[in-house]
Structure formats: C-alpha cells, structure tokens
C-alpha positions in Angstrom: -0.2 0.2 -0.4 1.3 3.6 -0.8 -0.3 5.7 1.8 0.1 4.0 5.6 -3.1 3.5 7.3 -3.8 6.5 9.5 -6.7 4.9 10.9 -9.2 7.6 9.2 -12.3 6.6 7.3 -13.1 8.1 4.2 -16.0 10.1 6.2 -13.5 11.6 8.6 -11.0 12.2 5.8 -13.7 14.2 3.7 -14.8 16.3 6.7 -11.0 17.3 7.4 -10.7 18.1 3.7 -14.3 20.3 4.1 -12.9 22.2 7.2 -9.7 23.0 5.3 -11.9 24.5 2.4 -13.8 26.2 5.1 -10.8 27.5 6.5 -8.8 28.5 3.4 -12.0 30.1 2.2 -12.0 32.7 5.4 -8.6 33.2 5.1 -8.8 34.4 1.6 -11.9 36.5 2.5 -9.8 37.9 5.8 -7.0 38.8 3.3 -9.4 40.3 0.8 -10.8 42.4 3.5 -7.4 43.7 4.7 -6.4 44.5 1.3 -9.7 46.7 0.6 -9.0 48.5 4.1 -5.4 49.1 3.0 -6.4 50.3 -0.3 -9.1 52.5 1.0 -6.5 53.8 3.7 -3.6 54.2 0.7 -6.3 56.0 -1.2 -7.2 58.8 1.7 -3.3 59.2 2.1 -2.9 59.8 -1.5 -5.9 62.5 -1.9 -4.6 64.3 1.1 -1.1 64.7 -0.6 -2.3 65.3 -3.7 -4.3 68.4 -2.2 -1.5 69.4 0.2 1.0 69.5 -3.1 -1.8 71.3 -4.9 -2.3 74.1 -2.2 1.8 74.3 -2.2 2.1 74.7 -5.8 -1.2 77.6 -5.8 0.6 79.3 -3.3 3.9 79.6 -5.3 2.0 80.4 -8.2 0.3 83.2 -6.5 3.5 84.4 -5.0 5.1 84.7 -8.6 1.8 86.4 -10.1 2.3 88.9 -7.0 6.3 89.3 -7.7 5.6 90.1 -11.3 2.6 92.6 -10.6 5.1 94.5 -8.8 8.1 93.7 -11.1 7.8 97.2 -13.0 8.6 99.2 -9.4 11.4 96.5 -8.9 13.1 96.8 -12.6 12.7 100.7 -12.4 14.1 100.8 -8.7 17.0 98.5 -10.5 17.1 101.1 -13.2 17.6 103.7 -10.7 20.2 102.2 -8.7 22.2 101.8 -11.8 21.9 105.2 -12.9 23.2 106.2 -9.2 26.2 104.1 -9.7 27.0 104.8 -13.3 26.9 108.9 -12.1 29.2 108.1 -9.4 31.5 106.1 -11.4 31.5 108.8 -13.9 32.1 111.5 -11.0 35.0 109.5 -9.9 36.4 109.4 -13.1 36.2 113.0 -13.5 38.2 113.4 -10.2 40.9 111.2 -11.5 41.4 112.9 -14.7 41.9 116.2 -12.9 44.5 114.9 -10.4 47.8 115.7 -11.0 50.3 112.4 -12.4 52.6 110.8 -9.6 56.4 111.5 -10.3 58.7 108.9 -11.6 60.2 108.7 -8.0 57.0 107.9 -6.3 56.1 105.4 -9.1 59.1 103.6 -8.4 58.9 103.1 -4.6 55.2 101.7 -5.5 56.9 99.2 -7.9 59.7 98.1 -5.4 
C-alpha cells in the first residue's frame, strides 16, 4: 500500500478536507478585506498628499504672480540704482582725470 494506514475512514477524511476548504476560504476573505481596507487608507493618504501639493503649488504661483505684478516697480528701482552707480563712477573718473600725475620716483617706490 502506498499510503500508510492512519486509522481514518473516508468520511473523516472528507470532513477534514471540507474544514480545510472552509478555513482557506475564510483566510482568503480576510486577506481580501485587509487588502480593501489598506487600499482605502492608501487612497485617502494619496488624496490628502495631492491636496497638500496642489495648495503649495497654487501658493507658489500666486507669489510668483504677485512678484510679477510688482516687477515694474522693482525694475525701475534697479534701473535707478544702476544710473546712480554710473553717475558715481563718472564723477570718480572725472576726479581722477583732474588729479596731477605721480612723479616717477613715487611710482618706482610703489613698484618696489
């Protein structure tokens, strides 16, 4: 005989196999419920994160739009600063042109 005699009748074996089928079915249903529950939580977390990212992006866009709305004032201010710097540079260059040249002895001292 291939199968050793365990003292089980065919009726007992059928009951054991039926119970095993019920247990496996319950296990699969439990896994399906846990999967659905995890999916629902994951979906809620994804929606919440997407909402946070969308709000951050809208805030960045509004700040950028606000900066662009103020940009003509900022541009005018930068141009005015550049003109002031240029006028100071021109005034300094005129002062240097009117200054007498250094003597050769002073120039040689600096070189050494």
